[in-house]
Every structure is written in C-alpha cells, then in structure tokens.
N, CA, C and O atoms as a MOPAC input file, in Angstrom:
PM7 MOZYME 1SCF
protein

 N     10.31400 1    -9.02800 1   -25.00500 1
 C      9.05900 1    -9.44800 1   -24.38500 1
 C      9.23200 1    -9.63800 1   -22.88700 1
 O      8.39800 1    -9.18700 1   -22.10200 1
 N     10.31700 1   -10.30600 1   -22.48300 1
 C     10.56500 1   -10.57000 1   -21.06900 1
 C     10.71800 1    -9.25500 1   -20.30200 1
 O     10.16500 1    -9.10500 1   -19.21200 1
 N     11.46100 1    -8.31000 1   -20.86400 1
 C     11.65300 1    -7.01600 1   -20.20900 1
 C     10.33900 1    -6.26300 1   -20.07100 1
 O     10.11100 1    -5.58800 1   -19.06700 1
 N      9.47700 1    -6.37500 1   -21.06900 1
 C      8.17900 1    -5.71100 1   -21.01900 1
 C      7.32300 1    -6.27500 1   -19.89100 1
 O      6.64700 1    -5.52300 1   -19.18900 1
 N      7.34700 1    -7.57200 1   -19.71500 1
 C      6.59400 1    -8.21400 1   -18.64000 1
 C      7.11300 1    -7.73800 1   -17.28300 1
 O      6.32800 1    -7.43200 1   -16.38500 1
 N      8.42300 1    -7.67800 1   -17.13900 1
 C      9.03100 1    -7.22300 1   -15.88700 1
 C      8.65700 1    -5.76700 1   -15.61700 1
 O      8.29700 1    -5.41400 1   -14.49500 1
 N      8.74100 1    -4.93600 1   -16.63100 1
 C      8.40000 1    -3.51800 1   -16.47400 1
 C      6.92800 1    -3.34200 1   -16.10100 1
 O      6.59500 1    -2.51000 1   -15.25900 1
 N      6.05400 1    -4.12100 1   -16.72500 1
 C      4.63000 1    -4.05200 1   -16.39400 1
 C      4.38400 1    -4.46200 1   -14.94400 1
 O      3.60400 1    -3.82400 1   -14.23800 1
 N      5.04300 1    -5.51400 1   -14.50900 1
 C      4.89400 1    -5.97200 1   -13.12600 1
 C      5.37500 1    -4.89900 1   -12.16500 1
 O      4.71200 1    -4.61800 1   -11.16700 1
 N      6.52000 1    -4.29700 1   -12.45600 1
 C      7.06400 1    -3.25600 1   -11.58600 1
 C      6.12400 1    -2.05600 1   -11.51500 1
 O      5.92200 1    -1.48800 1   -10.44100 1
 N      5.55400 1    -1.66900 1   -12.64600 1
 C      4.60000 1    -0.55600 1   -12.66000 1
 C      3.36900 1    -0.89400 1   -11.82900 1
 O      2.87500 1    -0.06700 1   -11.06300 1
 N      2.88400 1    -2.11000 1   -11.99000 1
 C      1.71800 1    -2.54000 1   -11.22400 1
 C      2.03600 1    -2.57700 1    -9.73300 1
 O      1.20400 1    -2.19700 1    -8.90900 1
 N      3.23100 1    -3.02900 1    -9.38600 1
 C      3.64100 1    -3.07500 1    -7.98900 1
 C      3.73500 1    -1.66400 1    -7.41200 1
 O      3.31500 1    -1.42500 1    -6.28000 1
 N      4.27600 1    -0.74400 1    -8.17800 1
 C      4.35300 1     0.65000 1    -7.72700 1
 C      2.95100 1     1.21700 1    -7.50700 1
 O      2.72700 1     1.96200 1    -6.55300 1
 N      2.01500 1     0.87000 1    -8.37600 1
 C      0.63400 1     1.32800 1    -8.21500 1
 C      0.02300 1     0.73900 1    -6.95700 1
 O     -0.70000 1     1.43400 1    -6.24300 1
 N      0.29600 1    -0.52100 1    -6.67100 1
 C     -0.21200 1    -1.15300 1    -5.45600 1
 C      0.30900 1    -0.42700 1    -4.22000 1
 O     -0.43900 1    -0.19200 1    -3.27200 1
 N      1.58700 1    -0.07400 1    -4.23300 1
 C      2.19100 1     0.62100 1    -3.09700 1
 C      1.57900 1     2.01200 1    -2.94700 1
 O      1.32400 1     2.46100 1    -1.82900 1
 N      1.34400 1     2.68900 1    -4.06200 1
 C      0.71600 1     4.01100 1    -4.01400 1
 C     -0.70800 1     3.91800 1    -3.47500 1
 O     -1.12400 1     4.76300 1    -2.68300 1
 N     -1.44600 1     2.91600 1    -3.89200 1
 C     -2.81000 1     2.71400 1    -3.37600 1
 C     -2.76300 1     2.51500 1    -1.86700 1
 O     -3.57100 1     3.09000 1    -1.13900 1
 N     -1.82700 1     1.70900 1    -1.39700 1
 C     -1.67500 1     1.48400 1     0.04200 1
 C     -1.35000 1     2.78900 1     0.76300 1
 O     -1.97400 1     3.11400 1     1.77300 1
 N     -0.37800 1     3.53200 1     0.25100 1
 C      0.03400 1     4.78400 1     0.89900 1
 C     -1.11800 1     5.79100 1     0.92200 1
 O     -1.33100 1     6.46500 1     1.93000 1
 N     -1.85600 1     5.89600 1    -0.18000 1
 C     -2.97100 1     6.84400 1    -0.22500 1
 C     -4.10200 1     6.40000 1     0.69000 1
 O     -4.72500 1     7.22800 1     1.35400 1
 N     -4.36900 1     5.11300 1     0.72900 1
 C     -5.39300 1     4.58500 1     1.64300 1
 C     -5.03900 1     4.94600 1     3.07600 1
 O     -5.90200 1     5.36500 1     3.84800 1
 N     -3.76600 1     4.78300 1     3.43200 1
 C     -3.32600 1     5.14000 1     4.78400 1
 C     -3.54000 1     6.62600 1     5.04600 1
 O     -4.04600 1     7.01000 1     6.10100 1
 N     -3.15600 1     7.45600 1     4.08600 1
 C     -3.35000 1     8.90000 1     4.22300 1
 C     -4.82900 1     9.21800 1     4.40600 1
 O     -5.19300 1    10.03000 1     5.25700 1
 N     -5.66600 1     8.58900 1     3.61900 1
 C     -7.10800 1     8.83600 1     3.69900 1
 C     -7.69400 1     8.43000 1     5.04700 1
 O     -8.71200 1     8.97400 1     5.47500 1
 N     -7.05100 1     7.47400 1     5.71400 1
 C     -7.54600 1     6.98700 1     7.00400 1
 C     -6.69400 1     7.48700 1     8.17600 1
 O     -6.81700 1     7.01400 1     9.30600 1
 N     -5.82600 1     8.46100 1     7.86900 1
 C     -4.95100 1     9.06700 1     8.87900 1
 C     -4.11800 1     8.02200 1     9.61300 1
 O     -3.98200 1     8.05700 1    10.83600 1
 N     -3.56400 1     7.09400 1     8.83900 1
 C     -2.68900 1     6.05200 1     9.35900 1
 C     -1.29200 1     6.25400 1     8.79900 1
 O     -1.13100 1     6.81500 1     7.71500 1
 N     -0.29800 1     5.80700 1     9.51800 1
 C      1.08700 1     5.92400 1     9.09000 1
 C      1.45400 1     4.68400 1     8.26800 1
 O      1.54100 1     3.58800 1     8.82200 1
 N      1.67000 1     4.83700 1     6.96400 1
 C      1.95600 1     3.66800 1     6.13800 1
 C      3.26100 1     2.96700 1     6.50300 1
 O      3.36500 1     1.74700 1     6.38200 1
 N      4.24600 1     3.72200 1     6.94300 1
 C      5.52500 1     3.09900 1     7.33100 1
 C      5.32600 1     2.24900 1     8.58100 1
 O      5.85600 1     1.14200 1     8.67500 1
 N      4.56800 1     2.76200 1     9.53200 1
 C      4.30600 1     2.00100 1    10.75700 1
 C      3.55800 1     0.70500 1    10.45100 1
 O      3.90000 1    -0.35600 1    10.97400 1
 N      2.54400 1     0.79700 1     9.60800 1
 C      1.79300 1    -0.41700 1     9.25600 1
 C      2.67500 1    -1.41300 1     8.52600 1
 O      2.62500 1    -2.61200 1     8.79900 1
 N      3.48200 1    -0.91700 1     7.59600 1
 C      4.38100 1    -1.78700 1     6.84200 1
 C      5.36700 1    -2.48800 1     7.78400 1
 O      5.61500 1    -3.68600 1     7.65100 1
 N      5.92200 1    -1.73500 1     8.73000 1
 C      6.89000 1    -2.32000 1     9.67100 1
 C      6.23500 1    -3.33400 1    10.59600 1
 O      6.87600 1    -4.30500 1    11.00000 1
 N      4.96300 1    -3.12200 1    10.93900 1
 C      4.25200 1    -4.11200 1    11.75700 1
 C      4.04700 1    -5.40700 1    10.97200 1
 O      4.13700 1    -6.50400 1    11.52300 1
 N      3.77000 1    -5.26000 1     9.68300 1
 C      3.53800 1    -6.43500 1     8.84400 1
 C      4.83900 1    -7.16700 1     8.52700 1
 O      4.87200 1    -8.39600 1     8.46000 1
 N      5.90400 1    -6.40000 1     8.33300 1
 C      7.19000 1    -6.96100 1     7.90600 1
 C      8.32200 1    -6.41200 1     8.77400 1
 O      9.16300 1    -5.65500 1     8.28800 1
 N      8.34900 1    -6.79000 1    10.06300 1
 C      9.35000 1    -6.22100 1    10.97800 1
 C     10.79100 1    -6.57400 1    10.60500 1
 O     11.71700 1    -5.86900 1    11.00700 1
 N     10.99100 1    -7.62700 1     9.85900 1
 C     12.33800 1    -8.05500 1     9.48800 1
 C     12.90400 1    -7.26600 1     8.30900 1
 O     14.10200 1    -7.33900 1     8.03500 1
 N     12.05800 1    -6.51800 1     7.61500 1
 C     12.52000 1    -5.77700 1     6.44100 1
 C     12.93700 1    -4.35900 1     6.81800 1
 O     12.42300 1    -3.76400 1     7.76500 1
 N     13.87800 1    -3.84700 1     6.05100 1
 C     14.30900 1    -2.46900 1     6.24800 1
 C     13.33200 1    -1.54000 1     5.53300 1
 O     12.37500 1    -1.98900 1     4.90300 1
 N     13.58600 1    -0.25700 1     5.64100 1
 C     12.72900 1     0.72800 1     5.00200 1
 C     12.55900 1     0.42400 1     3.52400 1
 O     13.52300 1     0.11100 1     2.82600 1
 N     11.34200 1     0.51800 1     3.06600 1
 C     11.00500 1     0.23000 1     1.68700 1
 C     11.08500 1     1.52100 1     0.87400 1
 O     10.27400 1     2.42800 1     1.06300 1
 N     12.06000 1     1.60200 1    -0.02700 1
 C     12.26700 1     2.80400 1    -0.83600 1
 C     11.04700 1     3.11900 1    -1.69600 1
 O     10.68200 1     4.28400 1    -1.85300 1
 N     10.42300 1     2.09900 1    -2.24700 1
 C      9.23800 1     2.31000 1    -3.08100 1
 C      8.10300 1     2.90600 1    -2.24900 1
 O      7.33500 1     3.73000 1    -2.74600 1
 N      7.99500 1     2.49300 1    -0.98700 1
 C      6.96200 1     3.04500 1    -0.11700 1
 C      7.25100 1     4.51000 1     0.17700 1
 O      6.33800 1     5.33500 1     0.18700 1
 N      8.50100 1     4.83300 1     0.41300 1
 C      8.87700 1     6.22400 1     0.66700 1
 C      8.50700 1     7.10100 1    -0.52400 1
 O      7.96800 1     8.19300 1    -0.34700 1
 N      8.79400 1     6.63000 1    -1.73200 1
 C      8.43000 1     7.37900 1    -2.94500 1
 C      6.91900 1     7.51200 1    -3.07100 1
 O      6.41900 1     8.56900 1    -3.45300 1
 N      6.20100 1     6.46100 1    -2.75600 1
 C      4.74100 1     6.49600 1    -2.85900 1
 C      4.14600 1     7.48500 1    -1.86600 1
 O      3.19400 1     8.19600 1    -2.18800 1
 N      4.69800 1     7.53300 1    -0.67300 1
 C      4.20200 1     8.47700 1     0.32900 1
 C      4.36700 1     9.91100 1    -0.17100 1
 O      3.48800 1    10.75100 1     0.02000 1
 N      5.48800 1    10.17400 1    -0.80600 1
 C      5.72800 1    11.50900 1    -1.36100 1
 C      4.73500 1    11.84400 1    -2.46800 1
 O      4.47000 1    13.01800 1    -2.72400 1
 N      4.19000 1    10.83800 1    -3.12000 1
 C      3.26400 1    11.04900 1    -4.23600 1
 C      1.80300 1    11.12300 1    -3.79600 1
 O      0.92800 1    11.40200 1    -4.61500 1
 N      1.52900 1    10.87800 1    -2.51900 1
 C      0.13800 1    10.92800 1    -2.06500 1
 C     -0.35000 1    12.37100 1    -2.02000 1
 O      0.44100 1    13.31400 1    -1.99000 1
 N     -1.65300 1    12.51600 1    -2.01500 1
 C     -2.28100 1    13.83100 1    -1.89700 1
 C     -3.06200 1    13.86500 1    -0.58900 1
 O     -3.37700 1    12.81400 1    -0.03100 1
 N     -3.37900 1    15.06400 1    -0.09100 1
 C     -4.20600 1    15.13600 1     1.12200 1
 C     -5.52300 1    14.39400 1     0.92400 1
 O     -6.05100 1    14.33200 1    -0.18600 1
 N     -6.04100 1    13.84000 1     1.99300 1
 C     -7.24100 1    13.01000 1     1.85900 1
 C     -8.41200 1    13.79400 1     1.27600 1
 O     -9.29000 1    13.20300 1     0.64600 1
 N     -8.44300 1    15.10000 1     1.47000 1
 C     -9.51900 1    15.91200 1     0.91500 1
 C     -9.45600 1    15.97000 1    -0.61700 1
 O    -10.46700 1    16.22300 1    -1.27200 1
 N     -8.28200 1    15.73700 1    -1.17700 1
 C     -8.09800 1    15.78900 1    -2.62900 1
 C     -8.12400 1    14.40600 1    -3.27800 1
 O     -8.06400 1    14.29100 1    -4.50300 1
 N     -8.21300 1    13.38100 1    -2.47700 1
 C     -8.13300 1    12.00800 1    -2.97900 1
 C     -9.51400 1    11.40800 1    -3.18000 1
 O    -10.46200 1    11.72800 1    -2.46200 1
 N     -9.60500 1    10.53200 1    -4.17200 1
 C    -10.80300 1     9.71100 1    -4.28900 1
 C    -10.78200 1     8.69300 1    -3.16000 1
 O     -9.72200 1     8.34100 1    -2.64200 1
 N    -11.96000 1     8.23000 1    -2.79000 1
 C    -12.03200 1     7.19300 1    -1.76400 1
 C    -11.45800 1     5.89200 1    -2.31600 1
 O    -11.69600 1     5.52600 1    -3.46700 1
 N    -10.70500 1     5.21200 1    -1.47600 1
 C    -10.18800 1     3.88800 1    -1.82900 1
 C    -10.85700 1     2.90200 1    -0.87200 1
 O    -10.50500 1     2.85000 1     0.30600 1
 N    -11.81100 1     2.12800 1    -1.36500 1
 C    -12.48400 1     1.17800 1    -0.47500 1
 C    -11.48000 1     0.18300 1     0.12400 1
 O    -10.56100 1    -0.27200 1    -0.55600 1
 N    -11.66800 1    -0.13400 1     1.36700 1
 C    -10.78100 1    -1.07500 1     2.05100 1
 C    -10.75500 1    -2.41300 1     1.32200 1
 O     -9.70700 1    -3.05400 1     1.23600 1
 N    -11.89500 1    -2.83400 1     0.80000 1
 C    -11.95100 1    -4.10900 1     0.07400 1
 C    -11.04300 1    -4.08500 1    -1.14600 1
 O    -10.40700 1    -5.08700 1    -1.47500 1
 N    -10.98400 1    -2.94200 1    -1.81400 1
 C    -10.11200 1    -2.80000 1    -2.98000 1
 C     -8.65700 1    -2.90200 1    -2.55700 1
 O     -7.87000 1    -3.61400 1    -3.18000 1
 N     -8.30000 1    -2.18300 1    -1.49000 1
 C     -6.92700 1    -2.24600 1    -0.98400 1
 C     -6.54800 1    -3.67700 1    -0.63800 1
 O     -5.48400 1    -4.14700 1    -1.04200 1
 N     -7.39300 1    -4.37400 1     0.09800 1
 C     -7.08600 1    -5.74100 1     0.51900 1
 C     -6.92100 1    -6.66400 1    -0.68900 1
 O     -6.04300 1    -7.52800 1    -0.69300 1
 N     -7.75200 1    -6.48800 1    -1.70300 1
 C     -7.64700 1    -7.31200 1    -2.91200 1
 C     -6.33300 1    -7.04800 1    -3.63700 1
 O     -5.66900 1    -7.98200 1    -4.08800 1
 N     -5.95600 1    -5.77400 1    -3.74900 1
 C     -4.71600 1    -5.42000 1    -4.44500 1
 C     -3.51100 1    -5.94900 1    -3.67100 1
 O     -2.58400 1    -6.49600 1    -4.26800 1
 N     -3.51700 1    -5.79100 1    -2.36400 1
 C     -2.40200 1    -6.29800 1    -1.55500 1
 C     -2.28800 1    -7.81500 1    -1.69700 1
 O     -1.18700 1    -8.34500 1    -1.85000 1
 N     -3.40000 1    -8.49800 1    -1.64700 1
 C     -3.38600 1    -9.96300 1    -1.76300 1
 C     -2.90900 1   -10.41200 1    -3.13800 1
 O     -2.22200 1   -11.42500 1    -3.26600 1
 N     -3.27800 1    -9.65100 1    -4.16200 1
 C     -2.85800 1    -9.99800 1    -5.52000 1
 C     -1.32500 1   -10.01700 1    -5.63600 1
 O     -0.76600 1   -10.76600 1    -6.43700 1
 N     -0.66300 1    -9.19300 1    -4.83600 1
 C      0.79700 1    -9.12800 1    -4.86600 1
 C      1.43500 1    -9.91300 1    -3.72500 1
 O      2.63100 1    -9.77200 1    -3.47100 1
 N      0.65200 1   -10.73400 1    -3.03800 1
 C      1.20400 1   -11.59700 1    -2.00500 1
 C      1.49900 1   -10.90300 1    -0.68700 1
 O      2.30500 1   -11.38800 1     0.10700 1
 N      0.85000 1    -9.76800 1    -0.45100 1
 C      1.07000 1    -9.01900 1     0.78900 1
 C     -0.03700 1    -9.30700 1     1.80700 1
 O     -0.67500 1    -8.38800 1     2.31900 1
 N     -0.25100 1   -10.57000 1     2.08700 1
 C     -1.30900 1   -10.95200 1     3.01200 1
 C     -1.07400 1   -10.42100 1     4.41500 1
 O     -2.02400 1   -10.05900 1     5.10900 1
 N      0.19500 1   -10.37100 1     4.84400 1
 C      0.48700 1    -9.85600 1     6.18700 1
 C      0.08900 1    -8.38900 1     6.30200 1
 O     -0.48000 1    -7.97200 1     7.31100 1
 N      0.38500 1    -7.61800 1     5.28000 1
 C      0.01700 1    -6.20600 1     5.27600 1
 C     -1.49800 1    -6.04800 1     5.16300 1
 O     -2.07800 1    -5.17100 1     5.80300 1
 N     -2.12800 1    -6.87300 1     4.37200 1
 C     -3.58800 1    -6.84500 1     4.25300 1
 C     -4.22600 1    -7.13300 1     5.60900 1
 O     -5.22000 1    -6.50700 1     5.97500 1
 N     -3.65800 1    -8.07600 1     6.35100 1
 C     -4.17900 1    -8.40800 1     7.67900 1
 C     -4.06500 1    -7.21400 1     8.61600 1
 O     -5.00900 1    -6.90300 1     9.34100 1
 N     -2.91200 1    -6.53900 1     8.60800 1
 C     -2.71300 1    -5.37400 1     9.47800 1
 C     -3.70700 1    -4.26800 1     9.11600 1
 O     -4.28800 1    -3.64400 1    10.00500 1
 N     -3.90300 1    -4.02500 1     7.84300 1
 C     -4.85900 1    -2.99600 1     7.39600 1
 C     -6.28000 1    -3.35900 1     7.82500 1
 O     -7.04000 1    -2.50300 1     8.27800 1
 N     -6.62100 1    -4.61000 1     7.68100 1
 C     -7.93300 1    -5.09100 1     8.08400 1
 C     -8.14500 1    -4.89600 1     9.58500 1
 O     -9.21800 1    -4.47800 1    10.02100 1
 N     -7.12600 1    -5.19800 1    10.35800 1
 C     -7.19100 1    -5.00500 1    11.81200 1
 C     -7.39600 1    -3.52800 1    12.16500 1
 O     -8.16200 1    -3.19900 1    13.07100 1
 N     -6.71100 1    -2.65500 1    11.45000 1
 C     -6.87000 1    -1.21300 1    11.69300 1
 C     -8.29700 1    -0.76600 1    11.42100 1
 O     -8.82600 1     0.08000 1    12.14200 1
 N     -8.92100 1    -1.31300 1    10.40100 1
 C    -10.29300 1    -0.92300 1    10.08300 1
 C    -11.27800 1    -1.41300 1    11.13900 1
 O    -12.31000 1    -0.78400 1    11.37600 1
 N    -10.95700 1    -2.52900 1    11.76400 1
 C    -11.83300 1    -3.03000 1    12.83600 1
 C    -11.79500 1    -2.11100 1    14.04100 1
 O    -12.76400 1    -2.03800 1    14.79700 1
 N    -10.68200 1    -1.40600 1    14.23000 1
 C    -10.53600 1    -0.47900 1    15.36500 1
 C    -11.38100 1     0.76900 1    15.18100 1
 O    -11.79300 1     1.39000 1    16.16100 1
 N    -11.64200 1     1.14100 1    13.93000 1
 C    -12.36100 1     2.41400 1    13.71800 1
 C    -13.86000 1     2.23900 1    13.61900 1
 O    -14.58500 1     3.21800 1    13.44200 1

C-alpha cells in the first residue's frame, strides 16, 4: 500500500512537470529558465528535462489555461514557480 501511494504521487508529480513544460512551450517560454529563476539554488531538474523531451509543438497541444497550471503547481508546493509563471503572463 505504501509503495502504491508513493508511485501514485511520483506519477502525479511527473504529470505536473509535464503540464508546466507544455504550458511553457505553448507560450514560447523556456521552462528551464523559469525553473532556475524560481529555484536558483537547485541544480538541473532531471524530471523537467524528461518532460521537455515529451512536449509537443504548441500547434499540436491542447490549450493549458494559466489558472490550471498555477493550481497544479500550488498543489505540489511550487508557489515560487507559480509566481514566476504568473509574472510572465502579466508581461504578455
């Protein structure tokens, strides 16, 4: 049971990272740059690198509303990244 809970959390976390990476692609933003701005003390995120490889061109992607992205990021405690994404949307 414990392993199943951990695996489910990891899958959900991977989905959150993919949503972030695809949202960035859809808005022509660099997900690594945004991540590094939010978390300058952290090294390259391997899960983010994998998610970027899994993204599709924005023309092939469904729209990901910014509100959805911010909610998903907050659900996983990524408020700093949510703030950076929110700031980027204010610029456009």
